[in-house]
C-alpha positions as CSV (number, residue, x, y, z in Angstrom):
1,X,-114.3,36.6,-35.5
2,X,-116.1,38.9,-33.1
3,X,-118.1,37.5,-30.2
4,X,-120.8,39.5,-28.4
5,X,-121.0,37.9,-24.9
6,X,-124.5,38.7,-23.6
7,X,-126.1,38.4,-20.2
8,X,-129.5,39.6,-19.2
9,X,-131.5,39.7,-15.9
10,X,-135.3,39.3,-16.0
11,X,-138.4,39.2,-13.8
12,X,-138.9,35.5,-14.5
13,X,-137.9,32.4,-16.4
14,X,-140.2,32.8,-19.4
15,X,-140.2,35.6,-22.0
16,X,-144.0,35.2,-22.2
17,X,-145.3,37.3,-19.3
18,X,-142.0,38.6,-18.0
19,X,-139.7,41.5,-18.8
20,X,-135.9,42.3,-19.0
21,X,-134.4,44.3,-16.1
22,X,-130.7,44.4,-17.2
23,X,-128.6,43.8,-20.2
24,X,-124.8,43.7,-20.5
25,X,-122.7,43.0,-23.7
26,X,-119.0,42.3,-23.7
27,X,-116.9,42.1,-26.9
28,X,-114.4,39.2,-27.2
29,X,-112.0,39.6,-30.2
30,X,-108.5,38.3,-30.8
31,X,-108.0,37.2,-27.2
32,X,-109.1,40.5,-25.7
33,X,-112.2,41.5,-23.7
34,X,-113.9,44.9,-24.0
35,X,-117.2,45.9,-22.2
36,X,-119.6,47.4,-24.8
37,X,-122.9,47.9,-23.2
38,X,-124.6,47.8,-19.8
39,X,-128.0,49.2,-18.8
40,X,-130.9,48.7,-16.4
41,X,-134.4,48.6,-17.9
42,X,-138.0,49.1,-16.6
43,X,-139.6,45.7,-17.2
44,X,-143.1,47.2,-17.0
45,X,-144.0,45.1,-14.0
46,X,-142.8,44.6,-10.4
47,X,-139.7,42.6,-9.7
48,X,-140.7,39.5,-7.7
49,X,-139.1,39.1,-4.3
50,X,-137.6,35.8,-5.3
51,X,-135.8,37.4,-8.2
52,X,-134.6,40.3,-6.0
53,X,-133.1,37.8,-3.6
54,X,-131.0,36.3,-6.4
55,X,-130.0,39.4,-8.4
56,X,-130.3,42.3,-6.0
57,X,-132.4,44.2,-8.5
58,X,-135.7,45.5,-7.1
59,X,-138.7,47.4,-8.5
60,X,-137.4,50.8,-7.1
61,X,-134.1,50.4,-8.9
62,X,-135.7,50.1,-12.3
63,X,-138.9,52.1,-11.8
64,X,-137.4,55.2,-13.5
65,X,-135.4,53.4,-16.1
66,X,-136.5,53.3,-19.8
67,X,-138.1,50.2,-21.3
68,X,-135.8,48.1,-23.4
69,X,-137.9,48.9,-26.5
70,X,-136.2,52.3,-26.5
71,X,-132.8,50.7,-26.9
72,X,-133.6,48.2,-29.7
73,X,-131.8,50.1,-32.4
74,X,-128.7,50.6,-30.2
75,X,-128.6,46.9,-29.3
76,X,-129.1,45.9,-32.9
77,X,-126.0,48.0,-33.9
78,X,-123.9,46.5,-31.1
79,X,-124.9,42.9,-32.0
80,X,-124.6,43.3,-35.7
81,X,-122.3,40.8,-37.5
82,X,-121.1,39.3,-34.2
83,X,-121.6,35.8,-32.8
84,X,-124.2,36.0,-30.0
85,X,-122.6,34.2,-27.0
86,X,-124.2,33.4,-23.6
87,X,-124.1,30.7,-21.0
88,X,-127.3,28.7,-21.8
89,X,-127.7,30.9,-24.8
90,X,-131.3,30.2,-25.7
91,X,-132.5,31.9,-22.5
92,X,-130.9,35.3,-23.3
93,X,-131.4,35.0,-27.1
94,X,-135.1,34.2,-26.9
95,X,-135.9,36.9,-24.4
96,X,-134.2,39.5,-26.6
97,X,-135.7,38.0,-29.8
98,X,-139.2,38.3,-28.3
99,X,-138.7,42.0,-27.7
100,X,-137.5,42.5,-31.3
101,X,-140.3,40.4,-32.6
102,X,-142.9,42.5,-30.8
103,X,-141.5,45.6,-32.3
104,X,-141.3,44.1,-35.8
105,X,-137.5,44.2,-35.8
106,X,-135.4,41.4,-37.3
107,X,-133.3,39.4,-34.8
108,X,-131.2,36.6,-36.3
109,X,-127.6,35.9,-35.2
110,X,-125.3,33.0,-35.1
111,X,-125.3,31.7,-31.5
112,X,-122.7,30.0,-29.3
113,X,-123.6,28.5,-26.0
114,X,-120.7,28.4,-23.5
115,X,-122.5,25.8,-21.5
116,X,-122.5,23.4,-24.5
117,X,-118.9,24.5,-25.4
118,X,-117.7,23.7,-21.8
119,X,-119.3,20.3,-21.9
120,X,-117.3,19.5,-25.1
121,X,-114.0,20.9,-23.8
122,X,-114.3,19.8,-20.2
123,X,-116.2,16.5,-20.3
124,X,-114.6,15.4,-17.1
125,X,-116.3,18.1,-15.1
126,X,-119.4,16.9,-13.2
127,X,-121.2,20.2,-13.5
128,X,-120.9,23.0,-16.1
129,X,-122.9,25.8,-14.4
130,X,-121.2,29.2,-14.7
131,X,-120.4,29.6,-11.0
132,X,-118.8,26.1,-10.7
133,X,-116.8,26.6,-13.9
134,X,-115.5,30.0,-12.6
135,X,-114.4,28.3,-9.3
136,X,-112.8,25.4,-11.2
137,X,-111.0,27.6,-13.8
138,X,-110.0,30.5,-11.5
139,X,-112.3,33.1,-13.0
140,X,-113.4,35.9,-10.6
141,X,-117.0,37.0,-11.0
142,X,-117.2,40.4,-9.3
143,X,-121.0,40.6,-9.5
144,X,-122.5,37.2,-9.6
145,X,-126.2,37.0,-10.9
146,X,-125.9,40.6,-12.3
147,X,-125.7,41.0,-16.0
148,X,-122.3,42.9,-16.1
149,X,-120.6,40.4,-13.7
150,X,-121.9,37.3,-15.4
151,X,-121.2,38.7,-18.9
152,X,-117.5,39.4,-18.0
153,X,-117.2,36.0,-16.4
154,X,-118.6,34.3,-19.4
155,X,-116.2,36.3,-21.7
156,X,-113.3,35.0,-19.6
157,X,-114.7,31.5,-19.8
158,X,-115.0,31.8,-23.6
159,X,-111.3,32.8,-23.9
160,X,-110.3,29.7,-21.9
161,X,-112.5,27.5,-24.1
162,X,-111.0,28.9,-27.3
163,X,-107.5,28.4,-26.0
164,X,-108.2,24.7,-25.2
165,X,-110.1,24.1,-28.5
166,X,-107.4,22.7,-30.9
167,X,-107.8,24.3,-34.3
168,X,-111.2,25.6,-33.1
169,X,-112.6,22.3,-34.3
170,X,-115.3,22.2,-31.6
171,X,-116.2,25.9,-32.2
172,X,-116.7,25.2,-35.9
173,X,-119.0,22.3,-35.2
174,X,-121.1,24.4,-32.7
175,X,-121.4,27.3,-35.2
176,X,-121.9,25.1,-38.3
177,X,-125.6,24.8,-38.1
178,X,-126.3,26.4,-41.5
179,X,-129.9,27.6,-41.8
180,X,-131.5,25.2,-39.4
181,X,-131.9,27.9,-36.8
182,X,-132.5,25.4,-34.1
183,X,-133.2,26.4,-30.5
184,X,-132.1,23.2,-28.9
185,X,-132.2,22.6,-25.1
186,X,-128.6,22.9,-23.7
187,X,-128.6,19.2,-22.8
188,X,-129.6,17.9,-26.2
189,X,-126.9,17.1,-28.7
190,X,-127.5,19.0,-32.0
191,X,-125.7,16.4,-34.2
192,X,-128.0,13.7,-32.7
193,X,-131.0,15.6,-33.9
194,X,-129.6,16.4,-37.3
195,X,-128.7,12.8,-37.9
196,X,-132.2,11.5,-37.3
197,X,-133.6,9.4,-40.2
198,X,-136.0,10.9,-42.7
199,X,-138.4,8.0,-42.2
200,X,-141.6,7.4,-40.3
201,X,-141.4,6.4,-36.7
202,X,-142.0,7.3,-33.0
203,X,-139.7,9.5,-31.0
204,X,-139.3,9.7,-27.2
205,X,-138.1,12.8,-25.4
206,X,-136.7,12.4,-21.9
207,X,-135.9,14.7,-19.0
208,X,-133.4,13.7,-16.3
209,X,-135.4,10.6,-15.4
210,X,-136.0,7.2,-17.0
211,X,-139.6,7.9,-18.1
212,X,-140.3,9.8,-21.3
213,X,-141.8,13.3,-20.9
214,X,-143.2,13.3,-24.5
215,X,-143.8,10.7,-27.2
216,X,-144.6,11.7,-30.8
217,X,-145.0,10.1,-34.2
218,X,-143.8,11.4,-37.5
219,X,-143.8,10.8,-41.2
220,X,-140.2,12.0,-41.1
221,X,-138.5,11.7,-37.7
222,X,-135.9,14.3,-38.5
223,X,-138.3,17.0,-39.7
224,X,-140.8,16.4,-36.9
225,X,-138.2,16.5,-34.1
226,X,-136.5,19.6,-35.6
227,X,-139.9,21.3,-35.7
228,X,-140.1,21.3,-31.9
229,X,-137.0,23.4,-31.7
230,X,-137.0,25.8,-34.7
231,X,-138.4,28.6,-32.5
232,X,-139.0,29.3,-28.9
233,X,-142.2,28.2,-27.3
234,X,-145.2,30.5,-27.7
235,X,-146.5,29.4,-24.3
236,X,-145.1,28.9,-20.8
237,X,-145.9,25.2,-21.0
238,X,-143.9,24.8,-24.3
239,X,-141.0,26.8,-23.0
240,X,-140.8,24.7,-19.9
241,X,-141.0,21.5,-22.0
242,X,-138.2,22.6,-24.3
243,X,-135.9,23.3,-21.3
244,X,-136.6,19.9,-19.7
245,X,-135.5,17.8,-22.7
246,X,-132.2,16.1,-22.0
247,X,-132.1,13.2,-24.4
248,X,-133.8,11.6,-27.3
249,X,-134.6,8.1,-28.5
250,X,-136.6,6.9,-31.5
251,X,-138.0,3.8,-33.2
252,X,-138.4,3.6,-36.9
253,X,-141.6,2.1,-38.3
254,X,-142.4,0.7,-41.7
255,X,-145.3,3.0,-42.4
256,X,-147.2,6.1,-41.1
257,X,-150.1,3.9,-40.0
258,X,-147.7,1.8,-37.9
259,X,-146.2,5.0,-36.4
260,X,-149.7,6.2,-35.5
261,X,-150.7,3.0,-33.8
262,X,-147.3,2.6,-32.0
263,X,-147.5,6.1,-30.7
264,X,-150.9,5.6,-29.2
265,X,-149.8,2.3,-27.6
266,X,-146.6,3.9,-26.1
267,X,-148.5,6.8,-24.7
268,X,-151.0,4.5,-23.0
269,X,-148.0,2.6,-21.6
270,X,-146.0,5.5,-20.3
271,X,-148.5,8.4,-20.0
272,X,-145.9,11.1,-20.6
273,X,-146.4,14.5,-18.8
274,X,-146.6,16.5,-22.0
275,X,-148.9,14.3,-24.1
276,X,-152.0,16.2,-23.0
277,X,-154.0,15.7,-26.2
278,X,-153.9,11.9,-26.1
279,X,-154.7,11.9,-22.4
280,X,-157.8,13.9,-23.1
281,X,-159.0,11.5,-25.7
282,X,-159.5,8.6,-23.3
283,X,-163.2,9.6,-23.3
284,X,-164.6,9.0,-26.8
285,X,-167.8,10.0,-28.4
286,X,-170.1,7.0,-29.0
287,X,-173.1,6.7,-31.3
288,X,-176.0,4.8,-29.6
289,X,-179.4,3.8,-30.9
290,X,-182.5,4.3,-28.7
291,X,-186.3,4.6,-28.9
292,X,-188.0,7.8,-27.9
293,X,-191.4,8.1,-26.1
294,X,-193.2,8.1,-29.4
295,X,-191.7,4.8,-30.4
296,X,-189.4,6.3,-33.0
297,X,-185.8,4.8,-33.4
298,X,-183.1,7.4,-33.1
299,X,-179.4,7.9,-32.5
300,X,-177.7,9.7,-29.6
301,X,-174.1,10.9,-29.2
302,X,-172.8,10.0,-25.7
303,X,-169.5,10.6,-23.9
304,X,-167.3,7.8,-22.5
305,X,-169.1,4.9,-24.0
306,X,-166.5,2.2,-23.4
307,X,-168.8,0.1,-21.2
308,X,-171.9,0.6,-23.3
309,X,-172.8,-2.6,-25.1
310,X,-175.2,-0.8,-27.5
311,X,-172.6,1.6,-28.9
312,X,-172.5,1.4,-32.8
313,X,-169.2,3.1,-33.2
314,X,-166.6,5.2,-31.3
315,X,-165.1,8.5,-32.4
316,X,-162.4,10.9,-31.1
317,X,-164.7,13.9,-31.6
318,X,-168.3,14.9,-32.0
319,X,-167.6,16.3,-35.4
320,X,-166.2,13.1,-36.8
321,X,-169.1,11.1,-35.2
322,X,-171.7,13.4,-36.9
323,X,-169.9,13.2,-40.2
324,X,-170.0,9.4,-40.1
325,X,-173.7,9.4,-39.3
326,X,-174.5,11.9,-42.1
327,X,-172.6,9.6,-44.6
328,X,-174.3,6.4,-43.4
329,X,-177.8,8.0,-43.3
330,X,-177.3,9.2,-46.9
331,X,-176.4,5.6,-47.9
332,X,-179.4,4.1,-46.2
333,X,-181.9,6.9,-47.0
334,X,-182.5,7.9,-43.4
335,X,-183.5,11.4,-42.3
336,X,-180.7,13.0,-40.2
337,X,-183.2,14.4,-37.8
338,X,-183.3,10.9,-36.3
339,X,-179.8,11.8,-34.9
340,X,-180.7,15.4,-34.0
341,X,-178.9,16.7,-37.0
342,X,-180.3,19.4,-39.4
343,X,-182.0,18.4,-42.7
344,X,-179.8,19.5,-45.5
345,X,-180.7,19.7,-49.2
346,X,-179.1,16.3,-49.8
347,X,-181.7,14.7,-47.5
348,X,-184.9,16.5,-48.5
349,X,-186.0,13.5,-50.7
350,X,-186.2,11.4,-47.5
351,X,-188.3,13.9,-45.4
352,X,-191.6,12.4,-44.4
353,X,-190.8,8.8,-45.6
354,X,-191.1,5.8,-43.4
355,X,-187.5,4.9,-42.7
356,X,-188.0,2.2,-40.0
357,X,-186.7,-0.7,-42.0
358,X,-183.8,1.4,-43.3
359,X,-182.9,2.4,-39.8
360,X,-183.0,-1.1,-38.5
361,X,-180.9,-2.3,-41.4
362,X,-178.3,0.3,-40.6
363,X,-178.2,-0.6,-36.9
364,X,-177.9,-4.3,-37.7
365,X,-175.0,-3.7,-40.1
366,X,-173.2,-1.7,-37.4
367,X,-173.6,-4.5,-34.9
368,X,-172.5,-7.1,-37.4
369,X,-169.3,-5.1,-38.1
370,X,-168.7,-4.6,-34.4
371,X,-168.4,-8.4,-33.8
372,X,-166.2,-9.1,-36.8
373,X,-162.6,-10.1,-36.8
374,X,-160.3,-9.0,-39.7
375,X,-156.7,-8.1,-40.5
376,X,-155.8,-4.9,-42.4
377,X,-152.6,-5.5,-44.4
378,X,-150.2,-2.8,-45.7
379,X,-148.7,-4.8,-48.6
380,X,-145.7,-2.4,-49.2
381,X,-144.8,-2.4,-45.5
382,X,-145.7,-6.0,-44.9
383,X,-147.4,-4.9,-41.7
384,X,-150.9,-5.6,-40.5
385,X,-153.4,-4.4,-37.8
386,X,-155.6,-7.0,-36.2
387,X,-159.2,-6.4,-35.1
388,X,-160.8,-9.2,-33.2
389,X,-164.4,-9.2,-32.1
390,X,-164.6,-5.5,-33.2
391,X,-161.7,-4.4,-31.0
392,X,-158.2,-3.4,-32.1
393,X,-155.7,-5.9,-30.7
394,X,-152.3,-4.8,-32.0
395,X,-149.9,-4.5,-34.9
396,X,-147.6,-7.1,-36.5
397,X,-145.2,-7.9,-39.3
398,X,-146.1,-10.5,-41.9
399,X,-143.7,-13.4,-42.0
400,X,-143.8,-16.0,-44.8
401,X,-147.1,-16.8,-46.6
402,X,-150.2,-15.0,-45.4
403,X,-152.9,-17.3,-44.0
404,X,-156.6,-16.5,-43.5
405,X,-156.9,-17.7,-39.9
406,X,-156.8,-15.6,-36.8
407,X,-154.1,-17.8,-35.1
408,X,-151.6,-16.8,-37.8
409,X,-152.0,-13.1,-37.1
410,X,-152.2,-13.5,-33.3
411,X,-148.9,-15.5,-33.2
412,X,-147.0,-12.6,-34.8
413,X,-148.8,-9.8,-33.0
414,X,-147.3,-6.9,-31.0
415,X,-150.3,-6.5,-28.6
416,X,-151.6,-3.0,-28.1
417,X,-154.6,-1.5,-26.2
418,X,-157.8,-0.6,-27.9
419,X,-158.5,3.1,-27.7
420,X,-160.4,6.0,-29.4
421,X,-157.1,7.1,-31.2
422,X,-156.4,3.5,-32.4
423,X,-160.0,3.2,-33.7
424,X,-159.6,6.4,-35.6
425,X,-156.5,5.0,-37.4
426,X,-158.4,1.8,-38.2
427,X,-161.2,3.7,-39.7
428,X,-158.7,5.6,-41.9
429,X,-157.2,2.3,-42.9
430,X,-160.6,0.8,-43.9
431,X,-161.1,3.7,-46.3
432,X,-157.7,3.5,-47.8
433,X,-157.7,1.6,-51.2
434,X,-154.1,0.5,-50.6
435,X,-155.0,-1.5,-47.6
436,X,-156.1,-5.1,-48.0
437,X,-158.8,-6.5,-45.7
438,X,-158.9,-10.2,-44.8
439,X,-162.0,-11.4,-42.9
440,X,-161.1,-13.9,-40.2
């Protein structure tokens, strides 16, 4: 087996917005090390002073060098049919892959991370950074933080790892990923990800602290978590997120609805750093009745209506609120212009009619529904969502014979906060023929 040990130097941590300044490739085969390739490249931008302080590479050194795009074919030949090896392999691999992708060139190689490998072979070591491993194992790095020095040191480390790996059992596991093409953070165990259940649930991603940095829901826990790591991040934020994930936890649910509601409750509990979408949904769109100066009853769409007693319904977006109004106005025969919406062909029959009674009937029905209490039961999952006085109260599991009183459902309830996201799930459940509704 041939190993191409690669190390690169760059102008920054993220392949989006940064360039490659140096590449070195060292061949490891049958216990021997052979330098194959080393070159400086013009990254197409200045080298930051902070990077120069680490690597010694400055803008002047690379100003007359060729861009790496001119060496794509040569690099492709060198890496062909070899295992791509690096210390924290995803960094080097994704930087090079981004260059190949931009030039419409294929870049797909088996990868081996010596950082992961070292953790498996030397679990007793407290740190597995390349510098510390070299000190511990007697490896001399003649040019630390330069591509040629780090590549040679990594190649020597690889030889020691292979020597310690009985029957290459750990190597086979690390290389045996099939076609998953995962780009896992170095701290996340691949087998843990691949063994996730193919069931609905909520997953928690952690950094080095005790608080989750991301919480998500899934129809299939395994497929959803894998989808986070099947390619590198397209944005700086996503790349940073992928690197910060250290461990994973999950909680199976009995249905997708349960997963949706649990996800929202857990996000409201922990407020993870990377759940930006749910954080932005704390201000909902409310539909509110009012009377204009001419005495005509109308509807308005307002932001952050949580404290408004006259709100008819809450929505996560203006689009969903308008769609709901269109549907309701069609049912009651009300001109959509009363909500500031255009008159479509479906409503032309109502234009010019006196709709005062119909409008009042619509508003009254909305207020009646707001104050109701009911349970929505998923028979197959034996789960229910409880709505009391028009507010979502939580989710529970049915035990024994179902009763039609609110105390029965409150006693078995896993309380959860009412929120725009939870209300959206409840609206979907109300329109689902498989869900049984019990008035309380």
